[in-house]
N, C-alpha and C positions, 0 to 999 in steps of 0.2 A: 227777845228775853221774855216777854209776856206771853208769847205763843208757844214757847218750848215745853214739850213733854219730858224730855230728858236732855242733859247737856252733858256731851263727852269731848274732853280734851285729848285728842290723839293725833300725833305724839305730844306728850307734854315734856318740854325740856326741864332742866334743872332751873333755869332763870324763872319760867312760868309757874313752876311748883312753888319756888320761894316767894314770888309775888302774891300768888293765891293764898298761900299759907298765913300771911300777914296783912292781907286786906289791902294791897297795892293795886290800883286800877289806873294804869296810865297809858292805856292803848285800847284798840277797840275788842280784842279778846278779853282781856282781864276785866274791862269795864262791863261788857256785856254778861260776863261770868258772874260778876259781882251783883248783878240786877236780877238775876235768875233765881226764882224760888223752888224749881223742879229739881227732881234727883240728878245729881251729879257724879260723873264717872271720870277718873283720871287714869290715863296710860302712860306711864313713865317711859321714855326712851332716850337714851343718852350713852356716853362711854362708860363702860363698867365701873371704872374707878370714882366716876362722878356720881353714878348711882349709888355706889356703896358708901360715899362720903357720908359721915354721921350727921352733917349739916342737912343733906338731902333727906336722909331717912328721918329725922326729926321733922322736917317740914311735911313729909308724907303723913307722919303720925298724927300732927295738927289737923290735916285735911280729913283723916279718918275721924278724929275726935268731933268735928263738925259734921259727921254724918256723910261724908263722901265715900264712893267706893274706889279703892285704889287697885288696879290690875297688876298683877306681878308681870314684869316684863319677861319676853323669851330670851333664851341664851342662843348665840349664833354668832356669825360674822357681822360685825358692826361697820357704819360708814367711816369710821376713823381708821378701821383697818384692824382693830383689835377684835378678839374673839372672847365672848362671855355674856353675862347678864346685861340687859339694856336694850334688847331688840324689841321694837314693837310687835306686839303679835299680829297675827293675819287677820285682814278684815272680816273673814267669817267668824273669827273668836271674838273680836270685837262686837259685831253684830248680836252674837248670843247673848252678851252681857247687856246690851241695850233691849234684846227681846225679853230677858228674864226681868229687868226693871220695870219695863211698862207694857208688855205684851200679855200678860197674864194677871188675874186677880191674885191678891196675896191672902186668900181665906184660909190657906193652910200654915201661915206663919205661925212659929212656935211648936208645930206637930212634929213628932219623931215618927218617920215611917222607914219600915223594913220591907223590902221588897226581893222576891228571888226570881230569877230568870234563866233561860236557856236550857239546855239538857243536860244530863249527867252522863258520865263514862264509866262503865263497870268492866274492870279488866278482866281478860281471860287468860292472857299471858303478857309478856313486855311488848308483844307487837299488837295484839288484837284486843278490841273490846266491844261491849254491847252498849248501844245508845239508841237515839231516837231522831226524829226529823225536825226537832225544835230549833229554831233559829235565833231566839231571844228577843224578836222584834217587839212582841206584845209587852214583855215586862221591861224591856229597855225604854219603850213608849210612855210607860206608867212613870217609870223612875224620873224620866226627864220633865213630865208635866208635873209631878208632885214637887220637884226641885223649883221649877219655875213658879209654881204657886206659893212659894215660901217654905216648904217644909225643909227639913233636915233630913236628907235620905241616904241610907245605906242600902246597897244592891249586892246581895250574894249571887254570883252568876256562874253558871257553867261555861264550858269552852264554846265561844260563838266568833263568829268572824266580823261582827259589827263593831263600830266604834262606840265606847261608852260615852254616855251624855255628861255634859260639863256639870258641875256643881253637885256631883253625886260621889259618895265614897263607895269604891268598888271593892268587894272581896271576892277574888277568883277562887273557884274549887274545882274538882275533877268528879269525884264521885258522889252517891247519894249519902253515903257516911260522912264525907267532906261538908256537905250541904247541911246535914243534920247537926253537925258540931257547930258549925259557923252560925246556923240560924238560932240554935237553943242558946248559945253564948250571948246572944244579942237581944233574944226576944223580950226580956223584962224590960230592957230600955225604950222599947217601941211603944207608941200610943196606936199605931195602925200598922197591921202585918198582912201583906199582899203576896200570897204564894201562887205566883204565875209560872214558875218553873215547871219542866215536865221532867219530874225525877222518876227514875227507874223504879219500878215495883219490886224487881227482882234483880240479883246478881249471882255470878259464878259462886257455886259453893266453896270451890278450891281455885286458887289462881296459880298457875304454873310459874316457877321463877325462871324458866328456860322456855323459848319459842318451841310451841307444840309442833312437831314435825308431822308434814303429811304422810299419810299411809294409804293402802288400798282398801282398808276397813272403814266402815261407817263410825262416826264418832258422836257421842253424846255429851252435853254439858249439864250437869246438875245445877239447879238453881235453888237459891234460898231467898226468902223475903228480906227487903231492906226495911229500915226504920220508917215507921210512918210519921213523917214530919208534921203534917196538917193535924193528924190525930193527936199528936204530943202538945201541940199548940193549943188546940182546943181543951185538952185536959187541963192545961196549966195556965190558962187564960187569966190574967188579973183583972180586977174591977176596972172598968173603963177602957179596956183594950178592945179594939175592933179587928176582928179576924176575917179575911176574906181569901176564899180558896178559889181554884178554877177546875172545871171538869170538861175535859175533851171526850165526847161520845161519838158513837157511830150509830146508836138507836136507844129509844126509850129516853131520850135527853131529858125532858123534865121530871120524869119518876126518878132516874139515876141520880141527878144533880140534887134534887129534893131530899132524897135518902142522905146523900152525902152532907148536906146541910146540918142535918139533924144528928147523924152518927158522929160527926167530927166537932160539933159544938161550934160551928162557924157562924158568923154573923151574915155573910152573905157569899154566894157561890157565883161565879161568873162561868157560865156554860156556853159550849158551842159544838157544833155538830161537824165533824170533819167532812162529810159527804156534801154538805151545804155549799154551793157555789160561792166564792169570796171568802169563806172562813177557813180556818185551820192554820197549818205550818206555812212557812217560807213567804207567803204573800204580804202584800201590804195593806191589805183590807182584812175585816173580820165582822162576822155576824154574831152576837152574843146575846143571851138571855141572862138578866140579872134576878137570881133567885134569893129571897128574903123570907123570913117568917110571915110576912104580908102577902107572899105570892110571887108570881113570876112576871118581869116587864120584858117582853121582847123588843130587840132593837133592830133597826134597818141596816143593811149594808153601809158601812162606814170605813173610813181609814183607820189604822191602828191608833194614830194619833188622837182622831176623834173619839174613838171607843175609850182610850185612856181618860180623856176629859170627862165622859159618861160615867165611868166607874168611880172616878174621885168625886164627881159631883154626887153620886148616889151615897158614897160613904159619908161625905160631909153634911148630908142631909139625914142620914141616920144618926150621926153623933151629935148633930145639933150644932 
């Protein structure tokens, strides 16, 4: 009990929950639990009607009142033969709760963070669209790291094939216009905004309501500018709000990213060169340069999870 960093009870039966809620320590589990002063996590697992019983629910509220985290049980086929809420989550899910509790500093507790991730899709017709190679991995890594460091995180994400991180509110979108609306509706709420999404700069000027049929002639698509989300956020940045943008370049990285920092009224630009080995889309690594008004800080090749930590460290350093 004295050496534990975190105490998780999984599965936690209705009987154990009742004992813990009322300070009954009459066996090894409950005695050890009562002697622990570390963070405690409860994972209820039982018959659906037992879980939904008002007495059980009151006991869980008592545990939460005393600062313990209660994990909502999964739904599925139960050992008793019923189907419903009461199933213990998978071990990987339980481990994520432990990791969030003790695996990260909580220096971002109380911060509200808005993150964008992934590509956008700009429709040509009901079948075709214009997009880019973004997989969302960088933005998703930042969202996870911020949530695990204690922040309240909302992520606006384009279509991707990776699983969203736990403990993050996810707002799915399709187009650049969708992302503009979703972000601007939430921007006033955020203390920190991190624009990691690869948003289309142009979209088809007209969208066909029917599939465009193939012909022997050449075809051209007229394009128009999408709304500049980062520019809008910079122009409407409230006092105390930190704005971080991204810049993907293939040449003149520092010059282009530094200009973007000033033009968009951002506080930091995370820049990378698509042609540098280990940087760019799809991969699990990145090579970035952090650009602020104080200059540029080049980073070495790291995993995107490590890069996420470096970005958040720099933001927290800048906002004090």
